[in-house]
C-alpha positions in Angstrom: 148.2 -49.8 -159.3 146.1 -50.6 -162.4 146.2 -54.1 -161.5 144.3 -53.8 -158.1 141.2 -52.9 -159.3 141.3 -56.0 -161.1 141.7 -58.0 -157.6 138.3 -56.0 -156.6 141.0 -53.5 -154.4 141.4 -56.2 -151.5 143.7 -54.5 -148.9 146.6 -57.2 -150.0 146.6 -55.7 -153.4 146.4 -52.2 -152.6 149.1 -52.2 -149.6 151.1 -55.0 -151.0 155.1 -53.7 -151.9 154.5 -55.9 -155.2 151.6 -57.6 -157.0 152.8 -60.7 -158.8 151.0 -62.0 -161.8 152.0 -65.9 -162.5 151.1 -66.9 -166.0 151.0 -69.9 -167.8 153.4 -69.2 -171.1 153.2 -71.2 -173.9 153.7 -68.2 -176.3 157.8 -68.3 -175.5 158.2 -72.3 -176.5 155.8 -71.9 -179.0 157.8 -69.4 -180.8 161.4 -71.7 -180.1 159.7 -74.8 -181.4 158.8 -72.2 -184.8 162.1 -71.2 -185.0 163.7 -74.4 -184.4 161.7 -76.3 -187.3 159.6 -78.0 -184.8 155.8 -78.4 -185.0 154.1 -77.2 -181.5 151.2 -79.3 -180.4 150.6 -77.2 -177.4 147.1 -75.6 -177.7 145.4 -78.5 -175.8 144.1 -79.1 -172.7 147.2 -81.4 -172.0 149.6 -78.4 -171.9 147.1 -76.3 -170.4 147.3 -78.3 -167.5 150.8 -78.9 -167.6 151.1 -74.9 -167.7 149.0 -74.9 -164.9 151.0 -77.3 -162.5 154.6 -75.3 -163.6 152.8 -72.4 -162.8 151.6 -72.9 -159.3 154.8 -75.0 -158.0 157.0 -71.8 -159.2 154.5 -69.4 -157.4 154.5 -71.5 -154.3 158.9 -72.1 -154.3 158.4 -68.1 -155.1 156.5 -67.8 -151.8 158.6 -69.8 -149.8 162.0 -68.4 -150.5 160.3 -64.8 -150.0 159.1 -66.0 -146.6 162.4 -67.1 -145.7 163.8 -64.1 -146.0 161.2 -62.4 -144.1 158.8 -61.1 -146.7 154.9 -61.4 -146.0 153.0 -63.1 -149.2 149.4 -63.7 -149.6 147.8 -65.7 -152.7 144.9 -63.8 -154.4 142.0 -66.1 -155.9 140.7 -63.3 -158.4 143.3 -63.9 -160.8 141.0 -66.3 -162.9 137.8 -64.0 -162.5 139.6 -61.0 -164.5 141.7 -62.6 -166.2 140.8 -61.0 -169.8 141.7 -57.6 -168.1 144.9 -58.8 -166.5 145.9 -59.5 -169.9 145.3 -56.1 -171.4 147.1 -54.5 -168.2 150.3 -56.6 -169.0 150.3 -56.7 -172.4 149.8 -60.5 -172.9 150.4 -62.3 -175.9 148.2 -65.4 -177.3 149.0 -68.3 -175.2 149.8 -66.7 -171.9 147.6 -67.1 -169.2 147.4 -65.2 -165.9 146.7 -68.1 -163.1 147.8 -66.7 -160.0 148.5 -63.7 -158.2 150.5 -63.3 -155.2 151.3 -59.7 -153.0 154.3 -59.6 -151.2 155.4 -57.1 -148.9 157.1 -56.7 -145.3 154.4 -57.1 -142.7 153.8 -55.1 -140.0 153.6 -57.2 -137.5 152.3 -61.1 -137.0 149.8 -62.3 -139.2 146.5 -63.5 -137.8 146.1 -67.7 -137.5 145.0 -69.2 -140.0 141.3 -70.6 -140.2 143.0 -73.7 -142.5 140.8 -77.1 -141.7 143.1 -79.7 -139.8 145.3 -82.0 -142.1 142.8 -85.1 -140.9 141.0 -83.6 -143.6 143.6 -83.6 -146.9 145.2 -86.5 -146.2 144.3 -89.6 -147.1 147.0 -92.8 -146.4 146.6 -95.7 -148.9 143.4 -94.9 -150.3 140.8 -92.2 -150.0 138.4 -92.5 -147.5 135.0 -90.9 -148.1 133.6 -88.9 -145.0 130.9 -89.6 -142.9 128.9 -86.3 -141.8 130.3 -87.2 -138.5 133.8 -87.0 -140.4 132.6 -83.5 -141.7 131.6 -82.1 -138.6 134.8 -83.2 -136.5 136.8 -81.4 -139.2 134.7 -77.7 -140.0 134.2 -77.5 -136.0 137.4 -75.5 -134.9 136.8 -73.6 -138.2 132.7 -72.8 -137.1 133.7 -72.2 -133.5 135.7 -69.2 -134.4 134.8 -65.6 -133.3 135.1 -64.3 -136.7 133.7 -67.4 -138.5 130.5 -66.5 -136.1 130.8 -62.9 -136.9 130.7 -63.4 -140.9 127.7 -66.0 -140.2 125.6 -63.1 -138.0 126.7 -60.3 -139.8 125.4 -62.2 -143.7 122.1 -63.4 -141.7 122.9 -67.0 -142.2 122.7 -70.2 -139.9 126.0 -72.1 -140.7 129.4 -70.9 -142.2 129.2 -73.3 -145.1 125.8 -70.6 -146.2 128.2 -68.1 -146.2 130.5 -69.9 -148.4 127.7 -71.0 -150.8 125.1 -67.6 -150.6 127.8 -65.0 -150.1 131.1 -65.7 -150.7 131.2 -67.9 -153.8 127.9 -68.3 -154.9 127.0 -70.6 -158.0 125.9 -67.7 -160.2 129.6 -65.7 -160.0 130.9 -69.1 -159.8 129.2 -69.8 -163.4 130.1 -66.3 -164.5 133.7 -66.0 -163.7 133.8 -69.7 -165.2 132.2 -68.6 -168.6 134.7 -65.6 -168.7 137.9 -67.8 -167.8 137.0 -70.4 -170.2 136.4 -68.5 -173.2 139.4 -66.4 -172.7 141.3 -69.7 -172.3 139.5 -71.1 -175.5 140.4 -67.8 -177.7 144.1 -67.7 -176.6 145.5 -70.9 -175.8 143.0 -73.8 -177.1 143.7 -72.4 -180.7 140.7 -74.9 -182.2 
């Protein structure tokens, strides 16, 4: 209950059975090094990235196993927006950084079909193939043609779905504000300069 407001009370956060926060955790490892007469050198960007990758891999493995057992899961993209507050609620020490949140519960029915872009927009063979305007239009055509996307465009007074993302859902001002919050939190709690 204390975490749901930090995820903007999204229905997935307020209606789930369990809300899990997956964290980069170098606190434990550094303490082990200190207790073992080893000099830790993990307060840097490389270690942060290694921890982020390991944490994401673990979260996805949890997600896969949970779904194999009939549970429904939903990733919340808001963990990095309010990491300092999440850290306070969870009493996280230095070197423990909230990275991703997963809601877990028993689904009430079939989930709606995802509006993800086709695999052709993601996979590159042998080398990166840069996109032409035609490629981009093809990749996003189905997503833009969906009824829910057209509704999104209309109710937000926009002319394209991309404008909904850039002007309403993820505007530059919010991206910069949340970037600063998360960067400052990481610098203070992980990158011990």
